[in-house]
C-alpha positions in Angstrom: -46.8 120.9 -146.7 -43.1 121.8 -147.8 -44.1 123.2 -150.9 -46.3 125.8 -149.1 -43.7 126.7 -146.3 -41.1 127.2 -149.8 -43.5 129.2 -151.7 -44.5 131.6 -148.8 -41.1 132.2 -147.7 -40.1 133.0 -150.7 -42.9 135.5 -151.8 -43.3 137.0 -148.3 -40.3 135.8 -146.5 -41.5 134.7 -143.7 -44.7 133.1 -142.4 -46.0 135.5 -139.1 -48.3 132.5 -137.4 -47.9 128.8 -138.4 -51.3 128.4 -136.9 -53.2 131.2 -139.3 -51.2 129.8 -141.8 -52.4 126.0 -141.1 -56.3 127.6 -141.3 -56.1 129.5 -144.6 -54.1 126.7 -146.2 -56.3 123.8 -144.7 -53.5 122.1 -143.0 -53.4 120.4 -139.3 -51.0 123.0 -137.3 -49.9 119.8 -135.6 -49.0 118.3 -138.6 -47.6 121.5 -139.8 -45.5 121.8 -136.8 -43.9 118.5 -137.2 -42.8 119.7 -140.8 -41.6 123.1 -139.5 -39.3 121.2 -137.0 -38.0 118.6 -139.5 -37.0 121.4 -141.8 -35.5 123.4 -138.9 -33.4 120.4 -138.0 -32.0 120.8 -141.3 -31.1 124.4 -141.3 -33.4 125.5 -144.3 -35.8 127.2 -141.8 -35.7 129.1 -138.3 -38.5 129.8 -136.3 -39.5 131.2 -133.0 -41.7 130.6 -131.0 -45.5 132.3 -130.3 -48.1 131.9 -127.5 -51.5 133.4 -127.7 -54.8 132.7 -126.1 -57.9 132.3 -128.0 -61.6 131.6 -127.0 -62.6 128.1 -128.6 -66.0 126.3 -128.2 -66.6 123.0 -126.2 -68.4 119.9 -127.1 -71.4 121.3 -126.0 -70.5 124.6 -127.9 -69.8 123.0 -131.0 -73.7 121.4 -130.6 -75.1 124.3 -129.7 -73.5 126.6 -132.5 -74.9 123.9 -135.1 -78.3 123.2 -133.8 -79.0 126.0 -131.3 -79.0 126.9 -127.5 -80.5 124.2 -125.1 -83.0 127.1 -124.3 -83.9 127.3 -127.7 -84.3 123.6 -128.2 -86.6 123.3 -125.9 -88.7 126.2 -126.4 -89.0 124.5 -130.5 -89.7 121.3 -128.5 -93.3 123.0 -126.9 -96.1 123.3 -129.4 -97.0 126.7 -129.6 -101.1 125.8 -128.5 -101.6 124.2 -125.5 -98.3 123.2 -124.5 -97.0 119.9 -123.7 -96.4 118.0 -120.0 -93.0 118.0 -118.5 -92.7 114.1 -118.4 -93.4 114.1 -122.3 -91.2 116.8 -122.6 -88.1 115.2 -121.0 -88.6 112.0 -122.7 -88.6 113.8 -126.7 -86.0 115.9 -125.9 -83.4 113.9 -123.6 -80.4 115.3 -121.6 -81.1 118.9 -123.0 -84.3 119.4 -121.1 -82.8 119.9 -118.2 -80.7 122.9 -118.9 -82.5 124.2 -121.7 -86.3 124.5 -119.5 -84.4 126.3 -116.8 -83.0 128.6 -118.9 -85.8 128.8 -121.3 -87.8 129.4 -118.1 -85.4 132.2 -117.0 -85.4 134.0 -120.2 -89.7 133.9 -119.5 -89.9 131.9 -123.0 -91.7 129.2 -120.9 -93.9 128.4 -117.9 -94.6 125.5 -115.9 -98.3 125.2 -114.4 -99.7 123.0 -112.2 -102.4 120.6 -113.7 -105.2 118.9 -111.6 -105.9 115.1 -112.9 -109.3 114.3 -114.7 -112.3 113.4 -112.4 -112.0 109.8 -114.0 -108.1 110.1 -112.9 -109.2 111.4 -109.6 -112.0 108.1 -108.6 -109.2 105.5 -109.9 -106.7 106.8 -107.3 -109.4 107.2 -104.7 -110.3 103.3 -105.5 -106.9 102.3 -105.3 -106.7 101.9 -101.0 -110.0 100.3 -100.5 -108.8 97.5 -103.7 -105.4 97.0 -101.8 -105.8 96.2 -98.5 -108.9 99.0 -97.5 -106.7 101.8 -96.4 -109.0 104.5 -95.5 -106.1 107.2 -95.2 -106.8 109.8 -98.0 -104.0 110.0 -100.7 -102.6 113.2 -102.3 -104.0 113.4 -105.9 -101.2 113.0 -108.5 -100.6 116.7 -109.9 -99.2 116.8 -113.6 -97.1 119.8 -114.7 -97.5 121.0 -118.1 -95.0 123.2 -119.8 -96.2 126.1 -122.4 -95.2 128.8 -124.2 -95.0 132.7 -122.8 -93.9 134.2 -125.8 -94.5 133.3 -130.0 -91.2 133.4 -130.9 -87.5 133.8 -129.3 -84.1 135.1 -130.7 -81.2 132.4 -130.2 -78.4 135.1 -128.7 -76.3 132.4 -127.4 -75.8 130.3 -130.7 -75.2 133.7 -132.4 -72.6 134.2 -129.9 -71.1 131.1 -130.3 -71.0 131.1 -134.2 -69.2 134.4 -133.4 -67.1 133.5 -131.3 -66.1 130.4 -133.8 -65.5 132.5 -137.1 -63.4 135.5 -135.3 -63.1 134.9 -131.8 -64.2 138.7 -130.8 -66.9 139.0 -127.9 -67.4 141.1 -125.4 -65.6 140.2 -122.0 -68.9 139.8 -120.4 -70.8 137.5 -122.9 -67.5 135.5 -123.1 -67.9 134.7 -119.4 -71.3 134.1 -119.3 -70.8 131.3 -122.0 -67.3 130.1 -120.1 -69.6 129.7 -117.2 -72.3 127.6 -119.2 -69.2 125.6 -120.2 -69.6 126.4 -124.2 -66.4 127.7 -124.3 -62.9 127.8 -123.3 -60.0 130.1 -123.1 -57.2 127.7 -125.1 -53.2 128.5 -125.2 -52.2 128.0 -128.5 -48.1 127.3 -129.5 -47.5 128.2 -132.8 -44.3 129.3 -134.5 -43.2 132.4 -137.1 -40.9 130.9 -139.7 -38.5 132.2 -141.2 -35.8 131.5 -144.3 -33.0 129.2 -142.3 -29.1 129.3 -143.1 -29.7 126.5 -145.5 -32.5 127.7 -147.4 -31.0 127.9 -150.9 -30.6 123.7 -150.7 -34.6 123.9 -149.4 -36.1 120.3 -149.9 -32.2 118.9 -150.4 -31.2 115.6 -148.0 -28.3 116.7 -145.5 -25.6 114.0 -145.4 -24.2 113.3 -142.0 -20.9 112.0 -143.3 -18.6 112.6 -146.4 -18.6 109.4 -148.1 -16.1 107.6 -150.2 -18.4 108.3 -153.7 -18.3 111.3 -152.7 -14.6 112.1 -153.1 -14.2 110.0 -155.9 -17.0 111.5 -157.9 -16.7 114.8 -156.8 -20.0 115.1 -155.2 -18.7 116.6 -151.8 -18.4 120.0 -152.1 -21.8 120.8 -153.8 -23.5 118.5 -150.9 -25.4 119.8 -148.2 -24.4 118.1 -144.6 -25.8 118.5 -141.2 -24.0 120.8 -138.9 -21.5 119.6 -136.3 -22.1 120.6 -132.8 -18.5 120.3 -131.3 -19.9 121.5 -128.3 -22.1 119.0 -127.4 -21.7 116.6 -124.2 -21.0 112.8 -124.9 -22.9 110.1 -123.5 -22.7 109.8 -119.7 -20.2 106.7 -119.1 -22.2 104.0 -117.5 -21.4 102.3 -113.8 -19.1 104.3 -111.2 -17.1 101.8 -108.8 -17.2 98.3 -108.2 -19.9 97.2 -105.3 -18.4 97.2 -101.7 -19.3 93.5 -101.1 -16.9 93.0 -104.7 -14.1 95.5 -103.3 -14.0 93.8 -100.1 -14.1 90.2 -101.8 -11.4 91.3 -103.7 -9.4 92.9 -100.6 -10.1 89.8 -98.8 -9.0 87.2 -101.6 -5.7 89.5 -102.3 -5.0 89.4 -98.1 -5.2 85.6 -97.9 -2.8 85.1 -101.0 -0.4 87.6 -99.8 -0.5 85.5 -96.8 0.5 81.9 -98.6 -3.2 80.6 -98.8 -4.5 78.8 -101.6 -8.4 79.3 -102.7 -10.5 75.9 -102.5 -13.4 75.2 -104.8 -16.4 76.6 -104.2 -18.9 75.3 -107.1 -21.1 73.3 -104.9 -24.3 75.1 -103.6 -26.0 71.9 -103.2 -24.5 70.2 -100.6 -24.9 66.8 -99.0 -25.7 66.6 -95.1 -22.6 64.1 -95.1 -20.1 66.9 -95.9 -21.9 69.4 -94.3 -22.9 68.3 -90.7 -21.6 64.1 -90.3 -18.0 65.1 -91.9 -17.6 67.7 -89.5 -18.8 65.9 -86.4 -22.1 67.1 -85.9 -24.3 65.2 -84.3 -27.8 64.2 -86.3 -30.2 65.6 -83.6 -28.5 68.8 -84.0 -30.9 71.6 -84.2 -29.0 73.1 -87.0 -30.4 70.3 -89.1 -33.8 70.8 -88.9 -35.9 72.4 -91.6 -36.4 76.0 -89.7 -32.9 76.1 -89.9 -31.7 74.7 -93.2 -33.1 74.5 -96.6 -33.4 70.7 -97.5 -33.5 69.9 -101.1 -36.7 68.4 -102.6 -35.4 67.0 -105.7 -32.5 65.3 -105.9 -33.6 64.8 -102.2 -30.5 62.8 -101.6 -26.9 62.2 -102.7 -25.7 58.9 -104.2 -21.8 59.7 -103.9 -19.9 58.8 -100.9 -17.0 57.4 -100.2 -18.1 54.3 -98.5 -15.2 53.3 -96.3 -15.0 56.7 -94.8 -18.2 57.1 -94.3 -18.3 54.1 -92.4 -15.5 55.1 -90.6 -17.3 58.6 -89.7 -20.5 56.5 -88.6 -18.1 54.8 -85.9 -16.9 57.9 -84.7 -20.4 59.5 -84.1 -21.6 56.1 -82.8 -18.8 55.5 -79.8 -15.7 57.6 -81.0 -14.6 54.4 -83.6 -13.7 52.0 -80.7 -13.4 49.2 -83.3 -11.4 51.2 -85.4 -7.8 51.0 -86.2 -5.7 52.8 -84.3 -4.8 54.9 -87.0 -8.6 56.3 -87.2 -9.5 55.6 -83.4 -10.2 59.0 -81.9 -10.1 57.9 -78.5 -13.8 59.6 -77.3 -17.1 57.9 -76.8 -18.6 59.6 -79.7 -22.4 61.2 -78.9 -23.9 57.6 -78.5 -26.5 57.0 -80.8 -27.4 55.3 -83.9 -26.1 57.0 -87.0 -28.2 57.2 -90.1 -27.0 57.0 -92.9 -30.5 58.2 -95.0 -30.4 61.2 -93.0 -26.3 61.6 -94.1 -27.3 61.7 -97.6 -30.0 64.4 -97.6 -29.2 67.0 -100.2 -29.3 70.8 -99.1 -28.2 74.2 -99.9 -25.0 74.3 -97.6 -25.1 76.4 -94.6 -21.6 76.9 -94.3 -18.5 77.0 -96.4 -16.8 74.9 -94.0 -18.5 71.7 -95.8 -15.9 72.7 -98.9 -12.9 72.5 -95.8 -14.0 69.0 -95.3 -14.2 67.9 -98.6 -10.4 69.5 -99.2 -8.8 67.9 -95.9 -10.3 64.5 -97.0 -8.7 65.1 -99.9 -5.2 66.2 -98.4 -5.6 62.9 -96.0 -5.9 60.9 -99.0 -3.0 62.4 -101.2 -0.7 61.3 -98.0 -2.3 57.6 -97.7 -1.7 57.3 -100.9 2.2 57.6 -100.5 2.2 61.7 -100.5 4.3 63.8 -97.8 2.7 65.5 -95.4 3.5 69.3 -95.6 1.6 72.3 -93.9 -0.9 73.9 -96.3 -3.2 76.8 -95.9 -6.5 77.3 -97.9 -9.4 79.8 -98.0 -12.8 80.0 -99.8 -14.9 83.2 -100.8 -18.5 81.8 -101.8 -22.2 82.1 -100.8 -23.9 80.3 -98.0 -27.9 79.8 -97.1 -29.6 80.0 -93.5 -32.9 80.0 -93.2 -32.9 82.7 -90.5 -35.5 85.1 -89.9 -34.2 88.7 -91.7 -33.1 91.7 -89.4 -30.6 94.8 -89.8 -27.6 92.0 -89.1 -29.1 88.9 -90.6 -29.7 87.1 -94.4 -31.0 83.9 -95.4 -28.3 84.5 -98.4 -24.8 85.7 -97.8 -21.4 85.0 -98.3 -18.9 83.7 -95.9 -15.3 83.2 -96.3 -13.1 80.4 -95.0 -9.6 79.7 -93.7 -7.7 77.2 -92.4 -4.2 76.1 -91.5 -3.3 72.3 -91.4 0.2 71.3 -89.5 1.4 69.6 -86.8 1.0 70.7 -82.9 -1.0 73.9 -84.0 -2.2 75.7 -80.9 -4.5 78.4 -80.1 -2.0 80.9 -79.8 -1.3 80.2 -83.6 -5.2 80.5 -84.4 -5.3 84.4 -82.5 -2.2 85.4 -84.3 -3.0 84.5 -87.9 -6.8 86.1 -87.5 -5.3 89.6 -86.0 -2.7 89.3 -88.7 -5.8 88.9 -91.4 -7.7 91.7 -89.9 -4.4 94.1 -89.7 -4.2 93.9 -93.2 -7.8 94.6 -94.0 -7.8 97.9 -92.4 -7.3 100.1 -89.1 -10.9 99.7 -88.4 -10.3 95.9 -87.6 -7.1 96.5 -85.4 -9.1 96.2 -81.9 -10.5 92.8 -81.7 -12.2 90.5 -79.0 -12.1 87.1 -78.3 -14.8 85.2 -76.7 -14.8 81.3 -76.0 -18.0 79.5 -77.7 -19.0 76.1 -78.5 -18.8 74.4 -81.6 -19.4 70.9 -82.1 -16.8 70.4 -84.5 -13.9 72.4 -82.9 -12.2 72.6 -79.7 -11.3 75.1 -78.1 -13.6 77.6 -80.1 -13.9 81.8 -80.1 -15.7 84.4 -81.5 -14.2 87.3 -82.5 -15.9 90.7 -82.4 -15.3 94.2 -84.1 -16.8 97.6 -82.9 -19.0 99.0 -85.5 -19.5 102.7 -85.1 -22.9 102.9 -86.7 -24.3 100.5 -84.9 -23.0 101.8 -81.9 -21.7 98.0 -80.4 -19.5 95.1 -80.7 -20.2 93.1 -83.3 -19.7 89.0 -84.3 -17.4 89.4 -87.2 -16.6 85.3 -87.2 -16.0 81.9 -85.6 -12.9 80.1 -85.2 -11.5 77.0 -82.8 -9.7 73.9 -83.5 -10.7 71.0 -85.6 -11.7 67.9 -83.2 -9.6 64.7 -83.4 -13.2 62.9 -83.7 -13.1 65.0 -87.3 -9.6 64.5 -88.3 -9.2 61.0 -87.2 -11.6 59.2 -89.3 -9.7 60.7 -92.5 -6.3 59.0 -91.2 -4.4 62.3 -90.1 -1.8 61.2 -87.3 -2.8 62.7 -83.7 -0.1 65.3 -83.7 -1.6 67.3 -86.8 -3.5 70.1 -86.0 -6.4 72.1 -88.0 -6.6 75.6 -86.8 -9.7 77.5 -89.1 -12.1 80.3 -89.0 -15.1 81.2 -91.0 -16.7 84.8 -91.1 -19.3 86.9 -92.9 -18.3 88.8 -96.0 -21.4 91.4 -95.3 -20.5 92.9 -91.7 -17.2 93.5 -92.6 -18.2 95.5 -95.7 -20.8 97.1 -93.3 -18.1 98.1 -91.1 -15.7 99.0 -93.5 -18.4 101.4 -95.5 -20.9 102.1 -92.6 -23.7 100.6 -93.6 -26.5 100.1 -90.4 -28.6 97.8 -92.1 -27.6 94.7 -94.1 -30.3 94.8 -96.3 -28.9 97.9 -97.8 -25.8 96.5 -99.0 -26.7 92.9 -100.4 -30.4 91.1 -101.9 -33.4 92.5 -103.5 -33.7 95.7 -102.2 -30.5 97.3 -102.3 -30.2 100.6 -104.5 -28.0 99.9 -107.6 -27.9 103.8 -108.1 -25.5 103.7 -105.5 -22.9 101.7 -107.4 -23.2 103.7 -110.3 -23.0 107.2 -107.9 -20.4 105.6 -105.7 -17.2 107.7 -106.0 -14.2 105.9 -107.3 -12.2 104.5 -104.7 -8.4 103.3 -103.9 -6.7 101.5 -101.7 -3.9 102.4 -99.8 
């Protein structure tokens, strides 16, 4: 094809129409167009688009042009003398009979006449009701139809018209419309090209190089090499990404605020936690509703943990049952406990942690053990940000998997005022959206007193709970070995809800989970915190 194109351009300086050129040369037009596009990309030829319309035969039209029109085929099946029954004609002619017979009758080439049954057939039909049970109703006689010729010969005008369309495409408008109505021809739009020599036609067939190479420079062949043109105006690839996900930005912001306030980050690498650290160490009773499978995801395999400090577990057991009355004064909480029989089996059950307070309980136990080993007690601040899991119904502000931000301060004689001041300081650093907080008393099994705190969500038009807080109870701290004057103020909050308030999200599922739109992150504007 390339040689044919080159020869045509060298002799005639152009190819008027690739469709006609392909037909004359015996090429498939689609293949020829592909070769032209390849040559044009190298600059050997130039093309301009042509759009033409022509009548072409359909599949049925091709069959009629080859074997004759349906009416002519049916006419040929009918014998000149005596004709044939319509049922026999349908069997011998097949699908073409339905259309062909109607057209042949319309052109008055054939006719259909009714044929009465013979005397033997009539007698057999009359006897049939009696043999079947004595039905005396008169049965209509079967009427047969016979197809007969009306003319001795015909001229197949339709076939001649189709052959003319196929060869020249020239035919009267009325004839073409009639053929189109019979779905024998269709008007097809053909896209072809006019071809002329390109800027690099003199190097026709030489493969263009993309880059100059070391060998070209050494051998001196670079000045005779054809290079692909460089489009310096072409745009580059669109860079992927945009801003960070809003949750990641607020998480980073939280972390920076905690570090500015002197907090140290806790290790949060345990998604699977035991009920002991998640509930029992926090003085949460074993019959508490939060331990029900409707609220917590329990692990099937492994179902129980094997590693719990035995001496500490014994002190927690005593504290749950009676406040640790039989323990030494160092560990006695001086309360009555929950007054029930504590179960070690229940405490060893594994689960997906329901809050990062389980991390706080582990951290506090390590601090207490370090002090008992001879270390000096020092005030400390810790925080964590990680995922937690709760078996909750999903709605606009709740998910079964979300992030919790946890912080606590341990020191001597801390009060509720210290807690409120720390929380207010944290949220003022977070942004003006949280300058106005509301605190409300609440109940927690492991803090007393306890407070919820709320922030106004302008998108939802209401105050939304953003966290919970309190002072850890002696029943939690005394079994670890902390003195009576040591207090721990703590608070926990969701990462998603402050992000929803800051970015105006009304539905948490648009922010986190499997339904979020990742294009939101890619198209997000660049944000700079000030």
